[in-house]
C-alpha positions, 0 to 999 in steps of 0.5 A, a space after each residue: 289134634 283133632 278128637 276122634 268122636 264114638 258115636 253110640 247107639 243106647 239100647 234102653 233109656 229109664 233109669 241107666 240108660 237115664 245114668 248113662 246119658 249123662 255121663 256120656 254128656 259130662 264125661 268131656 266137659 269135664 275131662 281132657 279126652 282124645 276119643 270123646 262120645 257122641 251121642 246119636 241114637 237112643 233106643 227102646 219100645 214106647 215111642 212116646 217116652 223114647 222121645 222124650 227121653 231123646 229131647 230131655 238126654 240130647 240125644 241125635 235120633 230115636 229108634 225103635 228097633 236095636 237090630 237097626 241101631 246095631 246095622 248101621 254103619 255111623 254107628 261106632 259102640 253098643 251099650 247095652 242098657 235093657 233088663 237082662 233078658 236081652 243082654 245077651 242077643 243084642 251084645 253079641 250080634 254088637 259083637 257079631 257086627 264088630 261094635 265096641 260094646 260096653 253092657 249094665 250088670 249083670 252081665 247076664 242071667 245066666 252062667 250060659 250067656 255070660 259066656 257067649 258075649 265073652 267068646 263073641 266079643 273075643 273072636 269078634 276082637 272088638 273092645 267091652 265092658 261093664 257097668 260096673 260103677 261103684 269102682 269109679 267112686 273116689 274112695 273106693 279107687 283111693 281104697 285100691 290104692 291103698 290095699 295096692 301100696 300095702 297099707 293095710 298089709 295081708 288082707 284077712 277080712 272082707 264083708 260087704 252089705 248092700 241093703 234096700 228096701 224098696 219091695 219090703 211092702 208087700 203090695 209092692 207091684 210085679 215089676 219085670 225085676 222080680 220076674 226071673 224071666 227079665 232079671 235073672 234073679 232079684 238082690 242077688 243078680 241087681 245089688 250082689 253082683 255090685 259087692 262080688 265086684 268089689 271085693 273081687 276088685 280089691 282083695 282077690 277072687 272067689 274060691 269057694 262060697 255057702 250060700 242062701 238064696 229067700 223070697 220072703 213076699 212069694 206073689 204080687 200084684 202084677 201089673 195091669 199094663 201089658 208089658 210092665 217094663 212100661 210101666 202102670 197100675 197094680 191090678 187085683 189078678 197076683 202073680 208069682 214072685 220068682 226071683 229072690 228077695 235076699 241073699 247072703 253068701 260067705 267067701 273064701 278067697 283065693 289067697 285065704 282071705 275070709 268075706 262075708 255078703 249080704 244083698 236084701 230088699 227088704 232092709 227097713 229104712 236102707 235106701 241104696 246102703 252099700 258099705 263093705 270093711 277089709 281088715 288086714 294085718 296092717 290097716 282097716 278100711 271103710 267105706 259107705 256109699 251112702 258117705 261116698 267122698 269119705 274112706 274110714 281108715 285105721 292103720 297099726 302103724 300110729 303111735 299106740 294111743 293114737 290107734 283110731 279110725 281117721 276119716 278121708 275127705 276123698 275131695 283133693 286133687 291128689 285124689 282119684 277122679 276129684 282133681 277135673 270136678 270142684 274144688 277140696 270140699 266140693 263133694 260130687 256123687 252118684 251120677 259122676 262115677 259112670 262119668 268117672 267109668 266113660 271117661 277112664 274106658 275111653 282112654 284106654 280105648 284111646 289106647 289100643 286096651 281094652 276098658 275095664 272091668 270088662 266082659 271077663 269081669 263079668 263073666 268071673 262076677 257070674 261065676 259067683 253068682 252062680 257057685 251061690 244060686 248052686 250052694 243055696 241049693 245043693 245046701 252045701 259050698 260050692 267052687 267058684 
């Protein structure tokens, strides 16, 4: 039986464009897929850099105008891997053109934009997905299965941190991620959105939040380049930082569990420290992305003399996704989470089902982000 080829138009070619390109290429090489991605056209504004990316990542064609990519009748799926201010216009235009739409996280720069994007894909009746890739760490997927099987019992606590340090130096320049117009928010939307999604995925929906956003460095050197998305060197002129450097909030889940969330780019020594702990009536689970092939598990059902956290090496063929890669104990990495998301999404679309997480998940995530922002301003608990 001939496999269906899904021709992809990727808008954006830098960090996430690289990660997505690799995922599309590797997915059919390691997994048996009924629908397979085809790297048709990659789009960006810097023609020279774009051509280099296309050659390196294996794309057939280049295009500098995303509108022309959407207009093409031979493109099936639009992947939006741009800064946040372009998510809504590209995704809505793609949905209106009848394309499948996959989008980087957070879904939008605002709750209003997220609502419009969800409405557009629903009205058009097209498939849609959001790249919350950490759901697709095998250890996180195993944690989900263990929770669903009742091994933790009633969930009491979800506590999560996402810690980085890449802008802790005050002389670091004013890149687009530090501009509210382009990025929507700082650490809050960029990395807090990831642990919010993990909390929703593993524990349930969030009902109320009490949060605080902080910007430690108010001004930074502007980039000498006319468009900082294209890179450049720092100038002597200073510009205002218009997003948060750190975000933290308390949460009440709809099922009664309590949550704490902290995201910062000012945790010196922490490069990509995405960690959560879940405590229930029967046991606890701990995950740390920097040791992503491991899951710590404590079971209160063990004999009292034997109780303690055990480390599960999530590398066996019985674990989610791992059987398609290497023999047991041969670990995988960050890039594989995107591959697993692609495989899962394409499997679901082949069955006529929407991928997960989807734009509804993105909208619900955005509601939490918005409620935390409102709480930081009001200094009160806010409903999601």
